[in-house]
N, C-alpha and C positions, 0 to 999 in steps of 0.2 A: 694123441693123432689130432690133425686140424680138421675143423668142421667145415661144412659146405660154404657158410657163411665167410668165413675167413678168406676161402679161395676167391668168393664172389667179391670180396672187398678188394684183394689183390688184382683183380680185372678191371673193377671200376676205377682203381686209383692209375692203373697203366693206363687206359682210355684216357681219363680226365687229363693226365700228365700229356699225353699226345696232343690232346685238344687244344691245351694252354699253349703248347709250343706252336702249334699251326695258327691260333688265333694271334699269338704275337707276330709271326711272321708275315702272315695274311693280312692282319688287320692293323695293329698297334704301330709295328714299325713303319709302314707306309704312312700312317696318320702322321708321325712325327716327322717323317722325311720330306713328305709331300706338303709340309706346313713352315713354310720359312719364317724367319725372325719377324713379327709384325711389327709397325710401327705404331699403331694405335693402343691404347690401354686395354680395350676390350680383348684385342687379338692375342696380346701377350698374356692377360689373364687365361684364356683359351688353352694357349700353349702350357702354361703352367698346370692347368687341370690334366691336359693330354699325360705330361710328363708324370705326374703325380699318379695317375691311372696306370700307367706302364711299371713303374716301381711296384704298385701294389699286387700288380697281375705276377711280376717277376717274383714277389716274395711268395704269391700265391702257389707258383709252380714250384719253389724250393720246397716249402712245406709239404706238397704233395709228393715230391721225391722223396723228402724224409719219411713220409708214411710209408710210401711203396718199399721202402729200403726194410724198415722194421717188420714190413708183412712178410717180404722175402726171407729175412732172416728167421721168423717164425716157422715158414713151411719147411725151410732146408734144416733147420735144428730143433725139431718138434721137442726133443727129450730135454734140451737145456734151456730153452728160451720159451718162458712162459706167455700167457695171453696178455698179462699185464705189461708186456714190454710194447705193444703196439702203441704208436703214437696216438692214435685216434682215441686210446683208452688213458695213458698216462698224462698224456699232453693235450687234452681236449681243448682245455680253456686256452691254450695258445693256438691251437688251430683256429678256434673260434675268432680270436683276436684279428687274426690275419684275414680270414672271410669277411668279418666287418669292417676293416680298413679299406677292402677291396670295393663292398658294397658301397661305403660314403664315398669312395672316389668317382665310383660309375655315376651314382645318382647326381652328385654334383654336376659332372658333365652333361647328363641327362636333363637337368633343370634349366641349364644356359643353352641347351640345343646345340652343344660343342659338334655331336655327330653330323648333324644336318647340314651345317655351316661349314665343315670339312669337306663333305660330298659335294656341295656346291662349289666351292673352290677349285676341286679337281674332278670333274665329272667324266672327263675322258678316261683318266686312270682306274676310275672305280667302273665306268662302263665296261673295260676291258676285263675288269677281274669279277664281274658280277656272277658269273658261273660257278666259280669256286668259293664265292661268298655264300652263295645260296647253299652249297652243300654243307654248310655247318649249321644249317637251320632246318627246323622242323615246324610244320604248320603255319608257315609265313606265306602269303600270297605272292605270286611272281610279279603282280603289279604293285607291290609295295615299292616304296622309295628306297633309295640306297641309304639315306640315312637314316630310316627303320631298320633298315636289315643290317647296318653295321651296330646299332643299339641293341638289337637281338642277338646278334652274334657274341657279343661281349658280357651279356646277362643269360641267356638261355641255357647253356651248357652249365653254368655254375647252380642255376636252379634246379636241373634234372640231377646233377651230382648231388646236391645238399639232399634232395629226396630219397635218393638212392643210400646214401648214408643211415638217415633216419629208419628206413624198412629194414636194411641190414642189420643195423644193430639192434633193433627191437627183435628180429628173429635169434640173434645171436645170445639176447639174454633170455628167451625161451628156451634156447636148445641147452643151454648150461646149467639150468636149473637154478633155484632159490638158494641152496647152500654153498655155491661155488664161492672160492674165496675172491674171485674177480668179479663176481655179480654186481656189486656196487660200482664199479668203475665202468662196467658195461651200461648199467642204468643212468649213470650219470652222463655218460656220453650220449646216448639216446636223447635224453632231456636236452643236453646242450644243444645238439643240432636239431632238435624239434624246435626249439627255441629261435634258433637260427633262421628256421623256415619262416616262423611269424615275424622276425624282425625283417626279414628281406622281403616279404609281401607287404609289410607297412611302409618300409622306406620306398619302394617301387611306386605304391599308390599315392603316398604323399610326394614323390618327386613328379608324378605324372600330372596330379592335380596342380602344382606347382607351375609346371610348365604349361599348362593349359591356362591358367590364370593370366601369365604375361601377354598371352593374346588378346585378353578382355581390355588391357591397360592401353592408355596412351603411351607413345614413347619416351614424354617426359617423366609419366610415374614409373616406367620401368627403369629407366636411368636411376631414379632415386631410390627405388626399393629392391631391384633385382640383384641379389647376391648369390653365389654357386651354394653357399651353406644355408640358405635360410628354405624354411618348409612351411607350406600352407597347412594350418591345422583345421581351420573353418573358416567359411565365408557366409556373410549376411545373407547373400544371393540364394544359398541352398538352404539356412534356417534363419529365417528373418529375427531381428532383434533391432531396438531401438535404443539410442543412447543421447543422453541428455546431460549438461545443458548444450552441448555442442551440436546435435541434429544431424549427426553423421549421415551419409547417403549411403555408405558401404562400410561396413566393418569386416576386417580382414585380421584374422588371428595367426600369426605365425610362430614358429617355435622359440624366436628372441625377441618379438616385437608385437604389440598391438597396433594396428594401423587403422586411422580414422579418415575416410576420404570424404570431404566437404566442398563441393565445387573444385576450385582450383587449389585449394588448401589440403594439406597431407599433414596429418596429427600423428607423430611416432611417440610411442610410449615404450620405454625399454621394460621388457617383464621382471626383471631383476628389481625393479623399482615400482612393482604393482602390487598393490593389498588388496585382498578380496575380502568384502564386509558384506555377509548374507543380511538381506532386509527382513522385516517382520513379513512383508507381502510376499506370497509364493511366486510371483510372476516377476520379480525384481531383485537386483543385488546390486551392489555398490563397489567401486573402485576407487582406490586411495592412490595418488600419484604424486611427486613432490610439488607439482604445481596445479594440479586439477584434482577434483572429485568429481566422477561420473558416475550415472546411475544406467542400469543396463534393464530393459523391460522387455518383456515378450507376452503376447496375449496367450499362448499355450504354456502353461508350467512346465511342461516337458521340454519345450526349446529352451526354456530359461535354465532348466537342470542340465542340459547338454552343455550350454555355453559354459554355465558356471563350472561344471566339470572339467571340460577342456582346459578354460582360463588357469583354474587351480592347479591342474597336472602340469601345463606348459610352465608356468611359474615355476614350479618346484624342479623341473627339468632344466630350465634355464639358470637356476642358482646352484644347482649341482654341476653344471658346465659339461654334461654329457647326456647321451640320449637316453630314455629309457628302456631298458631290454627284459623281454624282446618287445614289448609294444608299448604304448604312451600310458603311464598310470599303474605300469607292473614292475617298478622298481622295487628294491628292498628297503630303500629309505622310507620314512613318514610321508603320507600322500598330501599333507597339509603344509604348505609354506610357513618357514618360521616368521614372527613377528619382527625380530632384531637382524639385522643384515649389514654387510659391509661392501660398499659400493660407491664408485665414482658417478658423479653426476654435474653437467653444466647446467645452470638455470637460466632462462631465456625471457621469463616475464620481466616487465620494467618492475623497478623497485631497488633496494639496497642492495640484492643478490644478482641483479643482471648481470649475466656474463661470467658470474663466479663460479668456480668449479669446486665442489665439495666431495672429498674422498675420505671416507671413514663410516662410522656406524650410523644406521638408519631405524627408525622404529614407526611403522604406519605412516609411511611418507614423509617424515620429518628427520633432520639430522637430530641424532639423538645419541649419546656417549662420546667417545673420544674419534676426535676427525681433524682434517685441515682445509681450511677455505682459503681460495687463493683468488685474487680478481687480476684482469687481464693489466690493470695500471701497476701491479707490483704487489698491493696490499695481500698481507697473509695474516691468516688466526690460525693458530695450532692450539686446541685444548679441548674443553668438555662443552658439549651441546645439550640442550633438554628442549624438546620440542620445537626444534628448528632455529632455536636462539642460543647463542653464546651463554653458557650458564656454569660456573664454576671457575676453576684455575684455566687461565689460557693466556697466550703470549701472541700480541698483535703487533704486526711490523707496518708502518706506514711510509713510504719512500717521500723523500722531499726532493726539491727543485735540483739541488745541486747533487752530483753524480757518486753513487755509491753511500749515499747517508739516508738513515732510517731514524725516525722515532719509533721507539720500542717500548712497549707496555706488557709488563709482566704483572698482570692483576687477576683478581677474582672478579669474576662477572655474575650478573643476576638479569635474566630476562633481556640479553643483548646489550646491557649496558654494564659500564664499571661500577662495581659496587663492593665494598670492602678495602680491604688492605691490596696495596699495589706498589709496584716500582718502575718508575717510568725514567728510560735513557732518552734524552732528546738529542737530536741532531747538532745542536747546539751545544752539546756537552754538558747542558744541565740535566741535574738527575733529582727526581721527586720521590720520596718514599713517605707513604701515607695513607690515608683513607679517601675512599671516592664514594659518591652517591649518583646515580641516574648520570653516569659518565663525566661528572665534575668533581675536582677536588672538593672535598668535604669533611670535615673533622679536624682532627690533628693530623700534620704532615710537614716534612721539612724538605726545602727546596733549596738547592745548592747549585751555585755555577762552579764551571772548571777553575782551577787554581791560576791557569794561565787567562783568563779572561780580561778583556780589558778593563771593565768593572767587576771584579769578584765579590760577591756576597751570598748570604745565606739568610733563610727565614726559616724558624723554627716557631711553629705554632698552629693556631686554629684556622681553617678555612669556612668559607659558607658559599655554596653554588660556584665554586671556580674561583673565588676571590679570597684574599687575606681580610679575614673579620673574626673579633674577640680578641683574646690574650695572646701575644706572641713578640719574638725577638728576632730581630733583624741587624746583622752584621756587616757593615759596610768596609771591606778590608782596604779600598781604595782611600776613604776618607778617613779610616781609624777611628769608626764610630760604633758603637752599640746601642740599639734603641730597644727598650723593654718596657711594652706598655700594650694598650688597647688598638684595634685597627676596626675600619669598616670600609667596605667596598674596595678594598685593596689599597686603602690610605691611612696612614696613622689618625687616629680620631680618639680623643678621650684622653684621660690621664695617661702619662708616660713619662719614663726616666730614659736620659740619654748620657751614655758615659762614653769619654773618650781615651785616647790611647794615652793622653798626658795626664789622665787621673780626674779631669773634670768632670763632674757631676750636675746633671740638670734634671730638675722634676718641674713639670709644668702640664698644661693642656695643649692637646692638638686640635686641630679641625682641618679638614680635608688635606692633610700632610704639612699643615702649616702651625707654627706656634702662635697661640693666642692667649692674650691676658698675662697676669704677672706669673713669675715662675720663682724657684730658689736653684742658685747654682752653689757647688761647694768644690772648691779646688783642694788639690793635694794638700796644702799646707793650712787646711782648715779655714780659709778664708771663705766667707758667706756673703753671696749677695741675693738680696729680694728685690726683683723688679720684672722688667720687660728685657726681651732679647733679641736678637736678629737669628737667623737660620744657622749661620755659623758660631752660635752663641757669644756673640758680641754683645757688650751691654750697651744698652738704647733707651732713652726716655728716663721716668723716675724709677730710682732704685735706693738701695740702702746696701752700704758694705760693710762687713763686721770683720776686721780683721784678725789674726791669730793673736795679737798682743792685747785685744780687748778694744781698740781703737775703732770708731765706727764714722763712715762718710756717706751722708746723706744728701742727694739731690738729683740733678737731671746729667745723664751720660749721653755721650755721642762719639762719633768717630768720623772722619773724613779721610780722604783719599792722601795718602804718604803723611798725616798728621796724627796718626794713632789714637789713642783713647783719651778724650778730654771730657771734664766734668766740672760742674757748677753747683756748689752744696755747702754743707757745714761739717768738717771735721771735729769729732769728738775725741779728744785724748785723754779724758779725765778717768774713763773706765779702768777697773782692775784687769789683769791678764786672767783668762777664763781657766777654770780648772780642766787640764788634759781630759779628765774622766768624762766631763761633761760635752766636750767638742766630740767624743767618740760617740756620743749617744744621738748624734745627728745622723738619722738613718732614713734613706730615701725609700719610697714605695710602700712602706708600712701603712696600711689603712686604705692606699689608693687601690689595690688589687687584692679582693679576698682571697686569702689562701685555698679555701674549698673550692672556688671556682676557677682557679688559674689553668688547670690542666685536668678539665673534665673530657677533653676530646681524647685523652690517654686512659683515665679512669673509665670512662663510658664501655668502650668495647669490651672490657674484661667483666664490668658488671653484667653486660649483654651475655657474653658466654657463661658465666655462671646461672643467671636466670634461666637460660636455656637448657639447663642440665648438662652443660659441658659436652657438647656433640664434637665427636673427633673431627667430623668432616666439615665442622665451622670454624675450627682453631685456626687455621690459617688465615680465613678471611677476616676474622675478628681481633687474631693477636698478632698476626704479621708472620713473616717467615725471612729468612736469610738467603741472599743470592749474592755472588760475586759481582762487582761493578765492572763491567766491561768497557775499557776507554775509547775503543773505536767500536762501531756499528760496521758490521759486514754485511754484504749482500748476500753471502752464502745462506743457504737454508739450513747449515749447521747453527746458525746463529737463533735459530727457533727452540731453543732449550732453555732449561733454568736448572742451576746446580742448588736444589732444595731437598729437604728430607721427603721422603715418599709420603704421598698423604695416605695411602692406603693403612700405613702403619699407624697413623694417628690416633684412630679410634682404640686399638689395641694399647699403645702407650698411654693415652688418657684413663685407662682401667687401671694400668699399674701406678699411675700417679695417685688416683685416688686411694688405690690399696694402700700405698705407702702411707700416706698420711693418716690412716686409720689406725695402722700398725706402730705409729711412733706419735703418741698423743701424751706421754708422761712428759715433764718438763726437759729433762736431759736428753732423752730421746727426741723430742721435738726441736730442740735447738739444733742439733746436728742434722736433723732432716731437713730444716730451713735452710740452713748453711749450704747444704748440697743443692736444694733446690734453687735457692736465689743464684747460686754459681752456675748453673746450667741453663745455657741459653736456649734449649729445646722443653725445657719446663714451663709451664704457663707463668710460674710466679717469677722465674728467670726472665722469660721475656717482658714482663712488665716492668721488673727492675732495670733493666737493659734500656728501656725506653725511658725511665723515669731519670736515669744517668744522664743519657742524652739531652733531655731537657735542662738538667741542671748545668751540665759542662757547656750547654749553647748560652745560658744566662750568667753563669758566674766564673767560668774559667778566660784566662786570657784578660781582654780587655776587662770583663766583668769582675776580676778579683780586686774588687774595691772595698775598702773598710766601710764605707757608707753604705754598702748592700748586705752587711752583715745580718742585720736582724731579718731583711727580707729572705736571704737564704736560710736562717736557721727556722723560721717559721715553715718554710718551704719542706725542709728535711723532716720536720715533724709530723707536717701532714703528709708526706709522703710514706713514714713509718705507719701511721695510722692506716692508711689505704692498703698498704701491703698487709698489715694484720687482717685487716677486713676480707682483703681477697683471700688469705689463707682461711679464713673462717667460713667464706663461701664456699671455696672448695671442699672443706670438711663436710658443709651441711649437705653438699650434693653427693658426696661417697656414703654418708648415713642413710640419705634418702634410698640410693640404689642399694643397699644391703636391706632396707627395709626396718631400718633403726629409727628411732625417735630423735628428731634433731637437739642440738645441744643448745641451752640458753645462752644467750650473748653474755660476754663476760664484760667487765668494766675496763675498758682499755687503757684509762688513765692509771687505775689503781694497779692493773698487771705491769705496765711499762715504767711508772715514774718509781716504783719501788718494788721491783720484781722477787726481791728475796722472800716476799710472804708466800711465793709457790714453792720454797723449799720446806722440807720436813725438820722443823727445829723442837728442840727440847724447851722446857719452860725456861731452866737455866740459861740456854743459849740465848733464847729472847731477851732476857733479863740483861745478859752481858753486851748485848747490842745498844741498849738505851742507857746504860750507866754513863756519868760524865768522864770516866776514863776510857770509853769506847774510841778506838782508833786515837789513842794518845800518842803513839808512836808517829803517825802519820802527821797528826797537827804539829808536834814539835819539828818534824823535818821540814814541813811547809813553811815554818816561821824562820828557818834558814836563808829563805829566798832574799830577804832584807839585808843580810850579812854579805851578800856577794856582789860583784860590780860587773862582771863580765856577764852578757846576756846569755852565753853558751851556759856557763856555771847555774845561772837561774834555771836554765831549761832541764838541766841535769837534776837539779834540787826537785823540779816537777817531777821527773821521772821516778825519782826515789821516793816521792810521796805516793805516786800511783802503785809503786811496788809494796810498800807499806800497807795501802789499803788492801789490796789483793791478798796479802799475807794475813793480815787479821781476818779476813772473811773465811779463808781456808782454814785458819786454826779454829776458829768458831765452829766450822762445820765438819771438821776432822778429815777433810778430803780436800784437795787441790780445786780450785773454782777460778777460772778466767771471767774477768770483768769485761762484757761489752759496753759500750756507750750508754744505753738505757739503764744498765745496772750503776755505771759508774757516776753519772751526773747526781743523784739523789746522795750518794755517799760523799762525793767531794764538795757538795754544797755544804754537808755537815762539817767535814773538816776545816773547809774555808772560814765558815763563819765562826768556828771556835778558836782558828789561829788568829784572828783579830789583827790583821795587818795594817798597818797604818798606809795610807797612799797605795793600796793595791791597784789602782787603776793607773796610776802613772807607771808601777813597775810593769804592768801588762802592758800599756802602751810602749814603753822601752823596748822589751822582749819583742814585740812585734815588729816594730819598726828595725832593728838593728839585726832581727834573725836571718841567719845566712839562707838566702834561697833555695840551697840544695835541700834543705828540711821542709821545703813547702810539700803537702800531700803525705808527710811521713808521720812518724810517731809523734814528734815533738810538736809539729803543727796540729794534731789531733788533742794532744794534750792541752795544749795553749788555748785551743778554740774551747774545750770543755772548762778551762778556767775562766775565760772570758763569759761564758754562759752563766757559770756559777755566781761570778760578781754581778753581772746585771740582774740576775735572779735576785739576790741580796739586797742589793739598791733598791728595787722595786718595792720589795718588802718593808725596808726601811722608810721608804716615802710614804707608803701606805701607813702604816703604824704610827709615824709621827705627824702625819697630815701635814707635812712641810711642802709649801709649793715650789715646784723647780724653777729654775732660771727659763725653761721653755715652756709656754702655754701647751698644756695637755691636749690642746685640741690639733695641735701643730704634730707634724710626723717625725719630730726629732725626739 
């Protein structure tokens, strides 16, 4: 059986539905029909608000009809339709949402006085409808204006209707008892509509206060501040407050912004970018904004509390993007605004960020986290920020004068400047890959022009404050030259070696990019000139030429236009032809550039990384990253991306790297572990090796593949090997420290690498076998066959078989297969070569090198021949030292 309350709800819905229909026909439809399409923006806005209100009213009527239908079904079919089927109970939240949307539409019209202005435009029409309009109202004076009557007609029935909802639902809850299955629905509905009452009262109060505020402001301020959705929350004329340092005359707190009025100036602060910081003094609190820090002070602590509380709740509400329900500060979310936010803001103050728009993460008034910064002139920065400055990885675009061209910097930043590793692609098609400090190239880096450039060149070396400085290699493809040596202030300065495509090598001193003083020039046929030169290596002035046949020419050299080279001096033809092996000892660069200091810009960042404890978040900045080079810079925002490994995974990957080193410390396991590490471009050791390979290729590949640079290359390879081993040891010590284990003592690198077989577990008999006279006898006899062959290819095959015999002997002694890398091979090959006692071995090596098919360059034959050359030179040095026999060349000379 239905309760009296349900019947009362039915009558209430019937009356309200009829009232809504009447309001629609008497008020809303005429308002829309009598308001022509306005030409001014304000009029168009009013028309849009009326249309929105009409739509909300229609939705309110539809949900009322739906509720009415559910009540009728309940009364007609009491046995089959339960109380829970009523829309007011099962759909209370949906009914609430429709009411809220109507209230917000209505109050938006109320704030900007849409009803008063509409009544003025059609006074005669509304005068004729005055009697019918007043029949909808109760308690409204007959002297009230038509605008006031229109506003009351659209609000008063709704307020009465919601009040009756609450009363009847509470009565229904009391009637059905506590244990009724639908009691929770009834209580929930009563609570919902009770909250709606509170929400409606606050919304009307805020709308009326906001409407009244606009009357107190000038028309200029109204045009700036007045919007239909904005609501006044607090006015300093009601509760006084002082703001410093701006000294505002009036402070207005709206639900979306804080407004400070100071004479003719208006300061507007978006509440989403306001942070509240309570002070120690009970009468003051501080506000942080992107460009201002404000202090709010009040004589009365209670007034300060009111302002601070309303400010806090307004910020929370603005960040949530919806009004608190039922009243300000009563939302379910935390009442304290979050410290970190994601908002867009355009800077106005003068400075580097003037007119720039930042969109991204903030913390306490400063860009902090990931974000995008855009300037009006087209500059863009996408990346990480810290306390308002670019910090961490970021991509920066700088537009150039020509259309659709940019300089693109993919770098690590520190406190607003590029610092650490970066890749920069310039609009000129030049690319720089290397390190920065304070926004300038600093440390190791490679600057390379596009292949199609008018003067293609490439510099690989060290930089200081944006200029080439220190050891570096420059290749001039246009001139076919490569410079290897020292730089200062972007110029060649100090000792240097010049290698040409024709095989000519020069070593001397440079000053301010010019050759100064005497130097040494070696040609491809081993002719030697000692004297002075011009920029293009033309002989000029006093000098001495030593020809391959031993003849010497000493005197003055010069050249004239169209006359070729001319000389005046003495030709000595009495000398004997030099030993080919001695001419090959003429090596450039040795002693001029200490091998330990050549590539400190490469080793240094790795040492810093290890010294810092291998932090994963600094791995990219210190060790670099890999991105694909874009040939064309595009204006599209899609260009602001970088194909690199995820930096978030670096910390976890570093842990795995260190754990793996701890698990593979035995010699055999370590060898395989290091092989994988050095071959992995994402491994710290692999990154270091890739960079060292890059420097080696830049120096000795192509034009630099010159026999007179062999010693320079060999000592550099050895130094790289030592540094790689030190890098591994450094990583191992960090791994041990992280596990709380004692660090290992440093091993003797020379002992470990020059005779690494000591690391293998051998029996006493095995060790004796390795030092007997007949040890490696088969390999020694095999190598001696090199003098019985004529064809250089057959000589290489003999060398390959010798290598196989050495490996076979080691494997036989160990009782297991053992592959020999270069570090293991060299000491054993020295042993074999010294016992083979091959006459004129230097000439044999020279013949093989000169006649070797270029197809074998970089292959196994090249590897074995290089090893044989190193062994021969080592034995020659030892023989010279033991016999104390002075060489053809002064020991102070670099030959």
